[in-house]
N, C-alpha and C positions, 0 to 999 in steps of 0.2 A: 447527558453523564459531564460531566458541567466541564466546564474548561480548564486551560493550565490557570488565570489568571483568579479564575472563579476560585477557585481551591486554596489559593493562594487568601483568599477575603477569608474562606470560610474559615480554615483555619488561623486566621488575623483575630476573628470575630471571636472564635473559642479562648482562645488566646487572653482576652480582654475579659472578657465573661470570668479566666480563673483569674486574672490576677483581680477585678474589684471583687470578686470571694473570697481572694485567702489578703488579701489584704486592708478590707477596707468594713471587716469580721470583726468592731473590735469584742468581741465576746472573746479572743483569742488570745488578742494583744493595742497592747497601745503602740497606733503609728511613729515608728521616726522618722525625719528627713533624709536618713542614711539608706533604711527600708523602704522605703519609698521610694528611694531612688537606683538601690541592687532593685527593684520589683519589675520599674519603669527600663531599665536596660534590659533585664530580658526579655519584653516583652518586646522591646524593640528589633534584639539580637530571632527572633521567633519570625517575628514578619520578615526582615530581612532575610533569612535563611532559608523562612522557605519559597521569597522567590527564585534565590540562588538558584536551589534544588529542583527546585520546578524550573526552568529555566534549561539550563542545564544538566537535568535528568539520565541522556542517555552517558554522557560525556563518568557522571555521577559513578553509574551504576556498572562501566567495561572502565573503569580505571578505581580497584582496592585500595590502593590510600587516599586517592580523592574521598573514597564515602567511607571510610575509618573517620575521617576527619569531618566527611560534612556532619555525620551522626555527635562526632562527639560536643562539634558547637550545638547543633541541637539540641541538645540533652542537654547541655550546659545551660541553651541557656530559657531549656525550662526548670530546668535546679533551681538557677536565679527568681522567680518570680516564682517560686512559694518558697525560699528559703526563707526570707524576713520572719512568713507569720508558722516555719514551722521549728524559727531557736534550734538551727539544728548546728553540733561541732563540722569540724573539717571533716571527721574518718566516717561518718554517718550520710557528709553532704558527697561525697568522694560517693560511697556508695549506693547515694541513691542516684545517685546518675549513671556510674555504672549501668544500676536496674532496670534505669530508661534505655540504655545502650543498647544491651540486651534483647528488648520489649521490643524494640522501633526492628533491631536488626533481625527476629523472629517473624516479625511483621513483614521482611522485602523479603527475605526467603523464599515467605509463603504468596504474595502478588509474582515474585520471578519464575514461579512454579507455572502459576495460574498464567500469566506473561505468556512463558513460553509455550501451554497448551492450543493458547490461546494464536498464536501466531502460526504453529500449526497449523492448525484449525483453516484455519484463513486460506492458507498458505497451498491448502486442500483445495478450499473452494475456490480458488483462482485457476485451478494446474488441471489439463485434461489428461485424466489418468492415464486416455492411452496412445494420445501421445504426447505429449511433458509439455502441450503448450498451454498460452494463455488460455482458459474460462471463456465462455459465456458471459459470468458471471462478470467475470476481469475486461469484461472484451465494454458491457455497460458501460463499467463506470466510467473509463477510460475516452470512449466515444463518444462518453456523456463529455465529458473536462476536455477534451478539443475542440468541438461540436462549440462552444460556453466560446473557446478561446478566439476559432474563429470567428464570431461573429462580434465580439469584442477587436475585431482588427489588430490582436496579439503577433498571431499566427497566420501562417498556411497552412492547407489543410487542403490532402486530399486523401480519397480511399479507396481503396482497392478489395474487392470481393472476388473469391475463385471458388471456382466448383468443381468435378472431378465430372466426367462424363461419364452416364449410362454406367452407375456408379453402381446402381438399385440389379441391373445384367449380372454385375464380379460377384454383389453376393450369390444372387441367382446362377449363377452359373458353377461361383469356383466353391462357394461358401463364404463365410462371416471369418471363420479366422486366413484366408485371406483379405476378404477384402483388408481388416483388422493391417495385415501387414499393406498394403496400398495404403490407406486410412496416413502409417506411419512412413512409408517412405516419399510420399506424394510431400509432408509436414517437415524432413530433409531434406527435402529440394527444394523449398522454399523456401528454410531458413538461411540454406547455403547462398540462394541466394541474398536475401536480402541484411547480413552482416556487415557490410562496409557503410548501410545506410546507420547514422545514428539516430533516424530522427522515425525508425521506422520498427513498430509492434504487430507481432506475429496476436493468431489468434484461434482457434479451431471456436466457432461460432456455431457452430452444427450437422450434424448427419457428415456430410463432404460436404462443407464447406468453410473454411474458411478469409480470414480477413486482416486485411495489417492498412494498420493505420499510420498517413505518414504528416506529420508535424517536419518545415519548414528543409518539407521541399521541393523545388516545381516539379512543372506537369510533364517535363521532358524527362526526367529523370523518372517519373513511375513511368511513365510508359516504357523508357530503355530498361527498367527494371521488370516489370511483369511481359517482355519480350522475352526476357532470359529464363520467366521460371517460367513460362512456358517451353519454352526448348528444355531446358532441364528436365523438367514432369515426359516430354516427347523423347528423350531419351531411357528414358526409364525402362526396364525391363523386366518380366515376373512371373518366374515358374514354376507352374506346377503339374500336377501328374496329367492333368488333362489336357496340358498344352504351357505352352506360354505365349502370352501376352503385351500390348502396350499399355500407357495409357495415356488416357490424353484431359484435355482440364483448359476452365474457357475462363475468361477470367472479363469484369469489367472496371472502369477503373473513373473516378469524378470527381473535380475538384470543385470545393467549394463557392458557391457562386450566393450574390444574396436573397437569390431567390429560393434558397433554400429556408425556409423561415423559421424550420424545423427540422429537429435528426432524421426525426421518421421520414422526412421528401428525403433525406441529404438519403441514407442511405438507400430508401427505394427507387431511388433513381438510379444510382450506384450498383443493387441489385438488376432491373434494368434491363441494363446494358449484358449482362449473364448471356440471355434472350438470343442478339442475334445472329452469332452461330455459337454451331462449339467450337472446339479445337483451336480458339481466336482470342487474340484482347480486341477487343473495343473502346472509346475512352469517347467518354461524352456523345456515342452514338456512334462514334464512326469507327467503321471497322480496321488497325491500322495494319495487321501484319499481311492481307491477301492482296 
């Protein structure tokens, strides 16, 4: 897809083609300095208004008054572009402008519906349906962006990966509905313990695994957060027809170092810390809560 600047260039090019066709086709009429000046003004206004509309598109779409003004200016500029070649009187010129505004408004409404549907689709893709956390798809994008920023030394980056202990046993013993309930409870406990950290993003990255991307949060704070999460999960109690059971979680914490040449190396290093001990927090290979 074209970026905003590219769209402006294409639109200006189209307007220029119209300008040449309408004003240098001597089969229609002879060019006069006044008609040429009017057409040039129309062409310039098209280029400028297209740039402004693209740059401030969000504000214009959200403000009805700005949208109306933008449509009037844009339509009028096209009217000025073709006015000299059409020999229109004032009423016909106004009618032409109104027609252009109606056309552009219809296009805008169609685009708005499409944009709403597209945003809803993206939201569904980026949200895990069970826990309502950000999904693996959203994680891959954020993790890639954060890793690149860390390599460029524009942020300090830590990554926390969390895994529910013996989750398969929970599903096998109590059923998948109870397993789903455990996932929801654990995700809630994790979320409650990261709300005070501005640079923290929480994701369900697969099955019973969760990930937290921490930007500009020092190692001590990442460790503190992890211990609070471990404590909160340990306090969970799940009641079932087959009895009550508790939940434990293993947590691996890694801070990005220059030795992490790829994001896969960084991810795998954090993941490897999960396997040092059950129901524990492991920071760079060291168990910190025992």
